[in-house]
Each structure stands twice: as structure tokens, then as C-alpha cells.
C-alpha positions, 0 to 999 in steps of 0.5 A: 499500500502506498504511504501518504506523507504525514506533514510532521515528517518535514521539520519546520521552525516556528521562531519569528513567525507572526500570529497570522503566519502561525494561524495560516500554518496550522490551517495548512496542517489541518487540511493535510491531516484531513486529506490524509484521513480521507485517503485512509478512509478511502483505502479502508472502503476499498479494502472492505469492498474487496473483502466483501467481493472475496467472501461472495466469490468464496461463497459461490465457489463453495456452492459450485463445489457442493452442486458438483460433488456433494449430495443433492439432499436438502437436509440441513446439518443442524436440522435435528437441532432445530426440530420442535414438537411438530417436526419430532412427530414427523420424525418418529413415524418409524416408531409408530409401527411398534405401537399396538393395533388400535392405538392410532388411526390407520391414516397416521400409520406408515404405509405397509410394504406391498407383498406379491404382485398387483391383481391387475397384471395378467397371469399365465398358469404354468403347471408342473406335472408329474410323469405318468410313471410318478402317478402310478398307483395314485388315487387322485391328483391336484394342483397347488399354487407354490410361487409367483414370478414376475415375467417380462416379455420384451418388445418384438417387431413384426409386419402386419399384412392387411388382406382385404376381403372383397365380394363380387356381386353380379347385377341382373339388370345389366349383368355387370359385376360390383365389388364390395370391399371390407372396411379398412381401419382409419389411420391418424396419418392416413397412408402410413407404413407404421402401425398405431401401436409402433407410434404409441411405442415411440411416443411412450419411449421418448416422452414417458421413458426419456429415450432419445429417438436415436436410442429407440432407433438402435433398440428397434434394430436389435429386434430385427427392423429398421425405423429411421429416427428422422421418420420417427421425428416426422411422425411425431410432428405430423400427429400433432395436427389430428390431436389438436382438437382433443387437446383443446377439449383438455384445456377447456376442462382445465380452465374450469378449475378454481386452482392451478399451478404454473411453472416454466423451464428452458428448452433449446431449439436450434431453428427458431425465427429471430432467435439464435440456437444458443438463446433460451426458449421456454416450455410452460406447464399449467397443472390442475383442473377439477378435483377428479379431472387433473390436466397437465398442459405443456406449451412451448413458446420462445418467449418468457414474457407475460403474454404467454400466461395471459394466453394460456390462462384466458378464461381462468378465474381462481387461485394461481400458484407460481414462484416469484417470477414477474411474468405471472403478474399480467395475467393475475392483474388482467384476470383478477386472480388470487396469487399464492407463492411456493415454499419450495422455491423459497426453501431452495434458496436457503438450501443454496446458501447453506451449502455455500456457507463455511464448513460446518461441524456437527458439534452440539455447541456449534452455532448454526448459520442463519440460512440453517435457522431459516431452513429449520423454521421452514421445516416446521411448516412442512412437518405440519403439512405432513401431519394434516395430510389425511384431513379434510379441506376444512380441517386443513384450513383450521390447522394451518390458521392455528399452527402454521400462521404463528410460525409464519408471523414469527419467521417474518419477524426473524427475517426482518431482524436479520436481513441487515446482519448478513453479507449484502448480495450474499446468498443468504441475503438474497434468500431472505430478501426473496422470502420477504418480498414474497411473504404475502404470497407465501402465506396464501396457502393457509387461507384454503385447505385445498391449496398446497404449500408449494408448487410441487405438483407442477414441478413433478409434472415438469420433471420428466421433461427436464430428465428427458431433456438431458438425454435428447438435449435439444429440439431441432425446430419449433414444430418439434418443440410444439409436438413435444409439448403435445405428447408430454401433455398427454403422457403426464395427463394420463399419469395424473389420471392413473392411466398407463401412458402407452395404453392411453396413447394407443387408445387415442391413436386407435380412435382419433381418426374417426372422432369426427364429433364432439361426443366422440372426442369427449369419449377420448378424455382420460377420465372417460376411458378408465374403464376401457383400459 
């Protein structure tokens, strides 16, 4: 550090100086001292800024290392220390099983592990027979069931040959022949060399199981056939058009609900007008519907602007749950929606701050970091949700008002008290600021028992897309992205309604070409076909 000369370093003789000269000299010295102190204060400020910058970089470095190498669990090191009664009740679920029958209601007991296989699975009887020599002298024989085995039959490839029967009629009046042909099944793509079963297999493979088309191509080759991945992609895009009427019906049913959840995630589309291949495009998801008719709506749009949710939620009136992204502000304002927040997003910010904190010890005397204290408070809210999971909507509302509200109020007071005590612009500071800014939305779930503490249902719906994206990486064109939105919508909606995705997609493809009325389309809605599958 460069030293600033101090005025006393140069000796000065004061003999023979007049009063005016002495005053002037002292004034100059005072000015030099002020300048010197100002330089010191500036240097101290630079040091503080540099120290703060180093701390921020170290925090980000610890977070990056934790994200790359550490476990992904959100459990806090101090979580046990921060437990209260509600959390202890949730933690003791494993001990409940030791209680005698009848002490606790069945709804509070952990679910027992299922034995055997589902009754819904088809069964093949395998008879283990005695030889004729072994049965010599027996008065009777009988069979007894000794075991069950799960048997998996791998996919097989075959060619369907359609032979059309034709009848010849001779007309008596002019003795000319008339031919009548058997009706051919309608195919959603018209003339197509691939069966609807094969198309359903491709769709389920990519959108339910996350397999990219090149892996499906290799898989089919192992079975002895060849189906080019480019052709598969074209089939998926072409099928998007005949499926649209069914999707429109699904969206209409969804908008009849009074509670929806929204989320969005990135998707890379290489060929999008007006955008570079590297720029972010977005896959939006709206999750919800009437209680017995859940719908998952995926929608691709190159924009993340507020106009997208305005279009997706046109006609919806109710409660919208989303994270703190401002893109939902316009639709909430225009449709007069009640907006609530997501505690998963708030908690995740504190988890990142905790992971980026300095190395922690599990000593009982160790003082937990503020991010860990916040996580302990948030875990109380989740423990209450676990406890009241089996209650009615009215009982949940009452429980949240009596148990969750006081915790929320105390937590907000704690946040206001500690926001100024942490490193500004650090991860803990940002987490506290986010939670305070969202506090009105984050308490909204307490007003109605049908609402959820987090956006978890929408996140669960979008998770298969995120997993699949790691495999297929990008969409080549916007048409492919729109097709992906279609098939993810149908696959996830099938799962939400308890249907096996392949069976539901196959059912749709078998009937969509002949669904020329609204009634026939409505018959293809997932809650209408449960008995048919």
C-alpha cells in the first residue's frame, strides 16, 4: 500500500513567525490531516469492498463445489437441532409401527410394504406336472399354487399384412359385376407404413421413458427392423395436427378449475425465427383442473414474457400458484386472480445459501448459520403439512390458521430482524430478501385447505421433461418443440389420472381418426376411458 506523507515528517521552525503566519500554518496542517484521513478512509472502503467481494466469490465457489460433488439432499446439518414438537412427530413415524393395533388411526400409520404382485397384471398358469410313471398307483391328483414370478416379455417387431376381403356381386339388370370391399381401419396419418401401436411405442419411449430417438432406433434394430429416427421425428410432428381438437377439450376442462399451478423451464430449439440456437426458449406447464379431472398442459413458446400466461390462462378465474417470477403479474392483474407463492422455491434459496456456507461441524455447541436457522423454521411448516395430510379441506384450513400462521408471523419477524446482519448480495441475503418480497404470497396457502404449500405438483409434472431433456438435449425446430409439448401433455395427464401412458396413447391413436364429433372426442378424455383400459 502506498504511504501518504504525514506533514510532521518535515521539520519546520516556528521562531520569528507572526500570529497570522502561525494561524495560516496550522490551517495548512489541518487540511493536510483531513486529506490524509480521507485517503485512509478511501483505502479502508476499498479493502472492505474487496473483502466483501472475496467472501461472495468464496461463497459461490463453495456452492458450485457442493452442487457438483456433494449430495443433492436438502437436509440441513443442523436440522435435528432445530426440530420442535411438530417436526419430532414427523420424525417418529418409524416408531409408530411398534404401537399396538388400535392405538392410532390407520391414516397416521406408515404405509406397509406391498407383498406379491398387483391383481391387475395378467396371469399365465404354469403347470408342473408329474410323469405318468410318478402317478402310478395314485388315487387322485391336484394342483397347488407354490410361487409367483414376475415375467417380462420384451418388445418384438413384426409386419402386419392387411388382406382385404372383397365380394363380387353380379347385377341382373345389366349383368355387370360390382365389388364390395371390407372396411379398412382409419389411420391418424392416412397412408403410413407404421402401425398405431408402433407410434404409441415411440411416443411412450421418448416422452414417458426419456429415450432419445436415436436410442429407440438402435433398440428397434436389435429386434430385427429399421425405423429411421428422422422418420420417427416426422411422425411425431405430423400427429400433432389430428390431436389438437382433443387437446383443446383438455384445456377447456382445465380452465374450469378454481386452482391451478404454473411453472416454466428452458428448452433449446436450434431453428427458431428471430432467435439464435444458443438463446433460451421456454416450455411452460399449467397443472390442475377439477378435483377428479387433473390436466397437465405443456406449451412451447420462445418467449418468457407475461403474454404467454395471459394466453394460456385466458378464461381462468381462481387461485394461481407460481414462484416469484414477474411474468405471472399480468395475467393475475387482468384476470383478477388470487396469487399464492411456493415455499419450495424459497426453501431452495436457503438450501443453496447453506451449502455455500463455511464448513460446518456437528458439534452440539456449534452455532448454526442463519440459512440453517431459516431452514429449520421452514421445516416446521412442512412437518405440519405432513401431519394434516389426511384431513378434510376444512380441517386443513383450521390447522393451518392455528399452527402455521404463528410460525409464519414469527419467521417474517426474524427475517426482518436479520436481513441487515448478513453479507449484502450474498446468498443468504438474497434468500431473505426473496422470502420477504414474497411473504404475502407465501402465506396464501393457509386460507384454503385445498391449496398446497408449494408448487410441487407442477414441478413433478415438469420433472420428466427435464430428465428427458438431459438425454435428447434440444429440439431441432419449433414444430418439434410444439409436438413435444403435445405428447408430454398427454403422457403426464394420463399419469395424473392413473392411466398407463402407452395404453392411453394407443387408445387415442386407434380412435382419433374416426372422432369426427365432439361426443367422440369427449369419449377420448382420460377420465372417460379408465374403464376401457
